[in-house]
Legacy VTK file of the C-alpha trace (Angstrom):
# vtk DataFile Version 3.0
C-alpha trace
ASCII
DATASET POLYDATA
POINTS 194 float
34.437 -4.000 36.789
32.376 -5.646 34.046
29.116 -7.170 35.123
28.629 -10.580 33.541
25.170 -11.041 32.052
23.189 -14.049 33.274
23.472 -17.036 30.947
19.664 -17.116 30.520
19.461 -13.637 29.014
18.104 -13.549 25.468
16.952 -10.518 23.507
14.887 -12.358 20.853
12.222 -14.801 22.025
9.679 -16.602 19.859
6.718 -18.273 21.560
6.592 -22.052 21.198
2.822 -22.226 21.725
0.203 -19.775 20.459
-0.883 -16.917 22.702
-4.243 -16.721 20.900
-6.391 -19.355 19.183
-7.476 -18.725 15.558
-10.867 -17.570 16.910
-9.189 -15.109 19.289
-6.999 -13.843 16.421
-10.187 -13.183 14.440
-11.666 -11.239 17.386
-8.522 -9.091 17.710
-8.542 -8.462 13.935
-12.207 -7.452 14.079
-11.532 -5.051 16.968
-8.554 -3.578 15.103
-10.545 -3.133 11.895
-13.356 -1.396 13.827
-10.996 1.386 14.973
-10.239 4.432 12.781
-7.670 3.344 10.156
-4.663 5.402 9.116
-1.650 5.085 6.874
1.307 4.032 9.014
3.822 6.754 9.728
7.542 6.836 10.407
8.963 8.757 13.334
6.043 8.477 15.730
4.359 11.066 17.892
3.599 14.501 16.497
6.626 14.322 14.179
5.557 11.179 12.330
5.395 11.336 8.542
3.832 9.126 5.901
6.884 7.819 4.009
6.123 5.111 1.426
9.852 4.511 0.780
10.261 3.345 4.377
6.902 1.841 5.320
3.704 0.730 3.624
1.002 -0.539 5.964
-2.303 0.482 7.485
-2.741 0.712 11.241
-5.279 1.435 13.941
-4.955 1.765 17.696
-6.896 -0.428 20.124
-7.855 1.664 23.171
-7.321 0.313 26.679
-10.904 1.399 27.373
-12.370 -1.003 24.774
-14.113 -3.684 26.892
-13.735 -6.302 24.139
-9.960 -5.783 24.208
-9.588 -6.291 27.982
-8.976 -10.098 27.743
-6.392 -9.492 24.990
-4.471 -6.956 27.078
-4.630 -9.181 30.169
-3.304 -12.258 28.344
-0.488 -10.379 26.609
0.579 -8.717 29.845
0.777 -12.132 31.568
2.876 -13.588 28.721
5.128 -10.499 28.647
5.816 -10.723 32.405
6.737 -14.412 32.147
8.888 -13.818 29.037
10.645 -10.866 30.657
11.347 -12.825 33.837
12.704 -15.849 31.952
14.665 -14.084 29.204
15.141 -10.310 29.413
15.371 -9.496 33.110
14.272 -5.852 32.708
12.851 -4.069 35.769
9.286 -2.790 36.314
7.914 -3.680 32.890
4.372 -2.579 32.021
2.082 -2.088 29.045
1.973 1.664 28.662
1.095 2.116 24.997
-2.057 1.055 23.171
-1.803 -1.975 20.912
-1.301 -1.282 17.210
-3.311 -3.404 14.788
-1.362 -3.510 11.517
-2.187 -4.736 8.024
0.532 -5.099 5.395
-1.107 -5.411 1.951
0.591 -7.075 -0.986
3.756 -5.009 -1.518
3.656 -3.713 2.069
6.869 -3.593 4.102
8.749 -1.681 6.822
12.468 -0.928 6.352
15.154 -1.446 9.033
14.420 0.460 12.246
14.527 0.305 16.041
11.536 0.890 18.299
13.569 2.603 21.021
14.152 6.342 20.806
17.900 6.780 21.266
17.202 9.960 23.246
15.675 8.167 26.219
15.170 11.441 28.111
12.250 12.160 25.754
10.622 8.815 26.363
9.899 7.924 29.972
8.881 5.177 30.364
11.431 3.793 27.940
10.387 1.155 25.397
12.360 -1.939 26.285
10.475 -4.885 24.780
8.655 -4.982 21.440
6.200 -7.680 20.380
4.796 -8.760 17.037
1.935 -11.274 17.125
0.668 -12.709 13.836
-3.125 -12.704 13.449
-3.373 -14.087 9.887
-3.345 -17.805 9.081
-0.061 -18.711 7.372
-1.851 -19.639 4.113
-3.350 -16.137 3.731
-0.082 -14.381 2.908
3.450 -14.921 1.624
6.527 -12.896 2.492
6.065 -10.486 5.375
8.600 -12.171 7.626
10.188 -10.347 10.544
13.867 -9.916 9.713
15.636 -9.229 12.949
19.115 -8.140 13.999
20.857 -8.969 10.709
20.002 -9.648 7.061
18.856 -13.211 6.494
17.623 -13.815 10.050
13.936 -13.991 9.095
11.327 -15.213 11.557
7.842 -16.020 10.316
5.664 -16.920 13.310
2.524 -18.969 12.874
-0.931 -17.569 13.570
-1.375 -16.699 17.242
2.356 -16.882 17.960
4.510 -13.892 18.864
8.091 -12.688 18.806
9.279 -10.603 21.760
12.540 -8.724 21.281
14.514 -5.919 22.879
13.346 -2.608 21.424
16.951 -1.563 20.712
17.382 -4.362 18.127
17.251 -3.422 14.445
14.455 -5.170 12.572
12.213 -4.891 9.542
9.181 -6.493 7.880
10.142 -7.892 4.489
7.715 -7.209 1.618
4.477 -9.149 1.475
4.366 -10.901 -1.899
0.806 -12.265 -1.689
-2.229 -11.589 0.470
-2.462 -9.469 3.627
-0.355 -9.882 6.760
-2.345 -8.921 9.878
-0.504 -8.448 13.140
-0.738 -6.987 16.600
2.253 -4.879 17.635
2.909 -3.823 21.216
5.645 -2.179 23.230
6.384 -2.589 26.907
8.222 0.019 28.904
10.032 0.624 32.124
12.687 2.753 33.749
15.551 4.006 31.560
18.412 1.577 30.974
21.259 1.955 33.461
LINES 1 195
194 0 1 2 3 4 5 6 7 8 9 10 11 12 13 14 15 16 17 18 19 20 21 22 23 24 25 26 27 28 29 30 31 32 33 34 35 36 37 38 39 40 41 42 43 44 45 46 47 48 49 50 51 52 53 54 55 56 57 58 59 60 61 62 63 64 65 66 67 68 69 70 71 72 73 74 75 76 77 78 79 80 81 82 83 84 85 86 87 88 89 90 91 92 93 94 95 96 97 98 99 100 101 102 103 104 105 106 107 108 109 110 111 112 113 114 115 116 117 118 119 120 121 122 123 124 125 126 127 128 129 130 131 132 133 134 135 136 137 138 139 140 141 142 143 144 145 146 147 148 149 150 151 152 153 154 155 156 157 158 159 160 161 162 163 164 165 166 167 168 169 170 171 172 173 174 175 176 177 178 179 180 181 182 183 184 185 186 187 188 189 190 191 192 193
């Protein structure tokens, strides 16, 4: 028997109102820049490698223990729960990975990839929802759109807005042609898919 998916289910959701004000975006950027920077890697975990043919960006991790970041984590968790309930319908979703502050310089990009490890046995809890929230004002960079699911489907959220999408969807960040694209990237996990 085939289970029919609810008609409300959507795996790509863009916020219609900003999650953060420009001032809050500046605070998140400042927190991110205050953490130890590193060249972004591909592959994650202990097996990650710096591969400039696949990804050019600089990242830092925002610890849960950072008291300045507590309001950020609280707000994003609230928005994620509402978004999941209205659109995804995944069970027992939580924030279980630190937020990644990311800067894509001019020429920076990230080739097609998925955020979900296909070997879910290695990854409890399983990444189910990914989020990209733009911290830069739109006039500070060009390019850098989030191309999602298929070539040509480019989303370029405004400052403070986010895109939530299922972590099993292919996506990439197209090259930044001017300026610096600052973003906050997060993943939300739960029980393995059934």
